N, C-alpha and C positions, 0 to 999 in steps of 0.2 A: 261784536268782536268774539271769534270762537279761538279758543285758548284749549293746546291737549297738553296734560302732563304726562309724560311716558316713564313710568316707575315699574320697569320688568322684573316683578318678584309676583310670587303666587299669594294673593291675598286678594279681597274684594272690600267694598265699601260697608260690607254686613259683618266684616270680620273686626270692625271697629268695636263693636259690641264686647267683645273678649278682653279687650283694653291690653291684648299681648303684641301688638304689631312693633316691628322693629322701628328705630329712629327716622330712617329713611322714607320709609312709607308713611310714617303719621305726619312727617314733616311734609309730605307732597300733599295728603289730605287736606290739612289744615291750612296750607298756603291757597290752595286751589278753593276751598270753602270760603275763605276771607276775600279772596278776589270777586268769587262770585255775587257774596253780599255786598261788597263795596260798589262795584261795578257794574253788577248785572249782567257780567259777563256769560256766554254759552262755554261752561268748562265741561271738559273732558278728562277722563282718567282712563289710561289705556294700564292694565294690569293683565299678569296671568292668571284670568277667570275665565270661567267655562261659559259664562251667559252675561248679558246686558243688563245691568241694573239701574234704575234712574230713582234719585232721591230728588227734594226739593230744591237743592243748587247743583249737583254734580251728574254726569252721564257715566258711569262706569261700563266702558266696551273691552272686550276680551283682545288681547294684543294681536292675534291671529287673525281679525276681523280687519285690521288697517290696511292690509295690502288687498282685500278682498272687495271691500268697500270703497266707494269713490268719496273718501273724506278730503276734507280741505280745511285747514287751520291758517288762522293769520300768526297765531306764534305757537311753536313747539317747545315746551320745556322738558329736556330729557334728563334723567337722573342716572349718570356714569356710562351711559350707552348710547355713542353718536350714531351706531348704524340706521336708526330710525330716521335721520334727517335726509338720507338718501331718498326718503319716498316722498318727501314734501320739499322739492326744489324752491318754491314761492313762498314758503312760509320764512318768518323772522325764527332763528336757530337759538337756543339758549340751552348749553350745557352746563347742568348742574353739577358741578364736580364735587362730591364728596369723599373720595379715595383718591390716594396714590397713582398715577398713571405715568410709568417708564416707558421708553419706546418699544422694549422687549414686550412688555405687557401689550402695548396697543396693537404691535404685529402679531402677537399670540392670540388677541379677542377679536381680531378684524377690525378695530378701530381706527387704524392708521390711517387708511385712504381716505374713510368718512371726516375724519378731524382736518386732513389737510385740504380736502376739495369741497367743503362746505365752508360757507363765509358765517362764522360762529363767534358768539358771546360766549366767552365762560365765566360761570358766576364760581369762584374761590369761597370755601367756607371759612377760612383763615388765613392769614398773610401766611404762617408755614406752610401752607399748601402751595400757596402761589410761588414760594422761593425755591421750594422743591422741584417742580415742574419744570420740564424743560422749555425752554422757546422755540424748538424745532416745530411745533405744531403749528406756531403761524395765526394764533387766533385773531379774530379782527377785533376785538374788543375782550379786555379783561377789566372785572371787578370782584370786590371782596364783598360779600355779604355772610356775615356768621349765622351760624342757624340761632331759631328763636325758642323759647320755651314753650312746650305743648301745652295746651289747654288746661291738663290735669293739674300742672304745675303752677299756672298762671291764675289762678284763683285766690284770691286773697282770703285767708283762713286766719283762725286764731293762732298766734305764736305761742308754742311751747318753750318756756326758758329752763323748765327743771327739766334736765336730761338725764338719763341713765347711762351708765359706763358702757357703752355699744357704740361700736365702729364695722363700717360698710365697706363692702368691696363688691361695687357694681358694673364694673366692667367686663364684658364677653370674652374678651380676650387673655389667654391664661399667662402671659408674660410676666414674670414675678410672684405670682401665687406660690409657687412653691416655697419661695424664699422667705415670704411674708409668713407662712405657715408655720416654718421652721423656727422664725424670730420669736412667733406667739408663744407656741408651746415650749421652747426653751427658756424664754425670757421675761413674755409679758404677764401670761398666765401665771407667773411665779410670784411678781412682783404684785400684780394686780389680780387676784384669784376671783373677784366678781367682775370682772372687765369680760364682754361676748365678742367675738368676729363673726358678723354674719354675711356671708357669700352669695352673692345672688349672680344671673345671667349664665353661670357654668353648669353643665349639667352633673347633677349629684353624682351619678356612678363614677363621674372623674375622681373622686376622693376617697380615702379610707374614713372611716367615722373618728372624730375627735371631741365627740360631747363632753368628756373628762376636762378637757381642755377650753371649754366654753366656744367651742369652733361651730357653726351651725349652716348646713347647705339648703338653699332653696330652690333653686334652678331658676327658671326662667316664670315670674309672676306677674299678675296685673300691677297695672298702676297704682292703683288705690294700697295694694299690699306694700309697694316700694315707698308710698308717701306716708304711709304708717309707722314704718321703721324709720325713715328718715327723720320725722319731726320728733322722736325720742332718744337719737342717736347724737354723738359727739362731734363724730368727724367721720368723711369719707377717706378711704385709702384710695388715690388714682393717680400712679406712678408716673405715667404718660410716654411710655415708652413708643408707640405709633398712633398717636391721637391726631387726627387732621383737626378735630374741634371738640370732640368729648362731650356731648349732650348731655351726659351722666352727672358731670361736674356741675355744671349750672344748674341742671335739676335739683341735685343734692344742694346747692348753695340756697335755691328759692325757698329749702325749707330749713335755712339756718344753719346747715353741716358745711364748715371748713374742709379744704381737701387737705390730706397729706401728698406731696408730690414731690419727683425729682424736679418737677419743673422743666420736662424734657418735651419737645416738638411743640404742639399747640396750646399745652397747658401753662406754657411760658407767658401765654398772653393774656391769660386770663388769671394766674394766680398771682397775690400779692402777699408777700411773707409778711405774717404776723397780722394780715387784716383779715383777708378771707383763706389764706392757705398757710400750710406750714411746710418750707421745703428743706427737704434733707437730701445729703451727699450720697448717703450709701444705706444699705439694710441693717448695719451696724447702729445706724442712730434712729430706729425706728422705735426701738424701745424707749427710748429716752424721750422722744418727741410725745408719744402715748401716753407714757406716765406724766409728762409736763401738761398735758391738756386734760389728762383725770384731775390733776390736783389744782388747778384754776380755781378761783373763787368765784361766786356766783356773779360778780359785776363784772370780770374778765370773760366769762362764758358769754353771758348776755350782750357786752359789746361786740365780739366776735358773730355772733348768731344775728345780730343788726346790720353788721358789716356785709355779711353773706348775702341777706335779704335785699341789703341796699344795692349792691353792686350788680346784681342779676336783673334788675330793674329795666336796664338797658338792652336786655334780651328779649323783652317782652313783645310780642307779634305787633303790638300796636306801633311800638318803635323799628322795629326792622321792616315793618310792610313797605315805609317809605323807600326805602334801599331799593326794594323790589318795583313799586312804583317807576323810579327812575330809569332802573334797568331795562324795563318793559318799554319807556317812554308813552306811559300811560297817564 
């Protein structure tokens, strides 16, 4: 069987060595690798790269070659872009939907007719995403398969229960970050002068410098750097304004980090208050909940760390792969 993963982003399989790939790119690569290992399928990964690259499991081809070469595939799995389905009328079509897709957006990006005219199975990454997606597209089949932990976070390593008063922001979108910084400067840093806020994923030049308030900006970093910080921190601030899944949240939980969240969007599906998360109703409660977390005793902190790690076991790829096997009928 020949399977094409269509991931229209600028990267190739050698980019993995830098450990800086985005979530969608990494998810495509890891699922492709897993299917190749289990079933010995011939797996192609089409990306916005300049040359063909072959490794032990995957053939990485430039997107521009798909129209020029006479490729044929049994299954085409496309992330967020259905236009590719028009090129392969006889392939089984899987639309891996990571982001929201309103009708206006579909028309603007020229997705509308490819979605309507192809017999498509859509994979939603959360119930939330399915619920907010219009039924107008008439998908042939709808399936919910949550995203999975990337291999960097799935490896069992020693758990650190002695944490520092460090809190993490690792969401690349900026909604809410200004309010968090204001609360941190005006309240949290005054009550807990040793506490630190570390911000990842947002460009450093987006901010003024607030080192005197123990706010540190790292930009986009390698996964190993994130893991190092996650394992010594107390919690992750992940508000949940526009998350269709929030891979950052389960990655943090795999390192023992509960999330501080409003529980909006897909975060409501994975956040269990006072178990693996702390839910707040407004920014006014942020300083109170952080103060509460800092002052928990060792055994309460240990219990929450264990809760987080146990909760995300369901998102290990060994558990998620069976849903993909069913969706692909393999």
